[in-house]
C-alpha positions as CSV (number, residue, x, y, z in Angstrom):
1,X,6.0,1.9,-6.5
2,X,9.6,2.5,-5.7
3,X,10.7,4.4,-2.7
4,X,12.3,7.3,-4.9
5,X,8.8,7.8,-6.5
6,X,7.2,7.7,-3.2
7,X,9.4,10.2,-1.8
8,X,8.5,12.8,-4.7
9,X,4.8,12.6,-3.7
10,X,3.2,15.1,-1.3
11,X,1.8,13.9,2.0
12,X,-1.8,14.1,0.9
13,X,-1.0,12.2,-2.4
14,X,0.7,9.5,-0.4
15,X,-2.2,9.2,2.1
16,X,-4.5,8.7,-0.8
17,X,-2.3,6.3,-2.4
18,X,-2.0,4.3,0.9
19,X,-5.9,4.2,1.2
20,X,-6.2,2.9,-2.3
21,X,-3.7,0.1,-1.9
22,X,-5.3,-0.8,1.4
23,X,-8.5,-1.2,-0.3
24,X,-7.2,-3.3,-3.0
25,X,-5.5,-5.4,-0.2
26,X,-8.7,-5.8,1.7
27,X,-10.6,-7.0,-1.4
28,X,-7.8,-9.6,-2.0
29,X,-7.9,-10.8,1.5
30,X,-11.7,-11.1,1.4
31,X,-11.5,-13.2,-1.9
32,X,-9.0,-15.4,-0.3
33,X,-11.1,-15.8,2.9
34,X,-14.2,-16.6,0.9
35,X,-12.4,-19.3,-0.9
36,X,-12.8,-17.5,-4.2
37,X,-10.0,-18.2,-6.6
38,X,-7.5,-15.4,-6.5
39,X,-5.4,-15.0,-9.5
40,X,-2.1,-13.9,-7.9
41,X,-2.1,-14.7,-4.1
42,X,1.5,-13.2,-4.0
43,X,0.0,-9.8,-4.7
44,X,-1.2,-9.8,-1.1
45,X,2.4,-9.9,0.2
46,X,3.5,-7.3,-2.2
47,X,0.7,-4.9,-1.5
48,X,1.4,-5.4,2.4
49,X,5.0,-4.4,1.8
50,X,4.0,-1.5,-0.3
51,X,1.7,-0.1,2.3
52,X,4.6,-0.5,4.8
53,X,7.0,1.4,2.5
54,X,4.5,4.2,1.9
55,X,3.8,4.5,5.6
56,X,7.6,4.6,6.4
57,X,8.1,7.6,3.9
58,X,5.1,9.3,5.1
59,X,6.4,9.2,8.7
60,X,9.7,10.6,7.5
61,X,7.9,13.4,5.8
62,X,6.0,14.3,8.9
63,X,9.0,14.1,11.2
64,X,11.0,16.4,8.8
65,X,8.3,19.1,9.3
């Protein structure tokens, strides 16, 4: 999700999205640690960056209030 799209979301929607992406990230990390074949290991890095992007936007929203 792009930063512009994230800025349009409300704080509650953003927090829900963060939780959703973190769950997916945890699942991928668990598969990787369990030596199960992960289809796209690069997805872990992308999800980590996406969570960081969302947290940045969320912090800016809370600061603006």
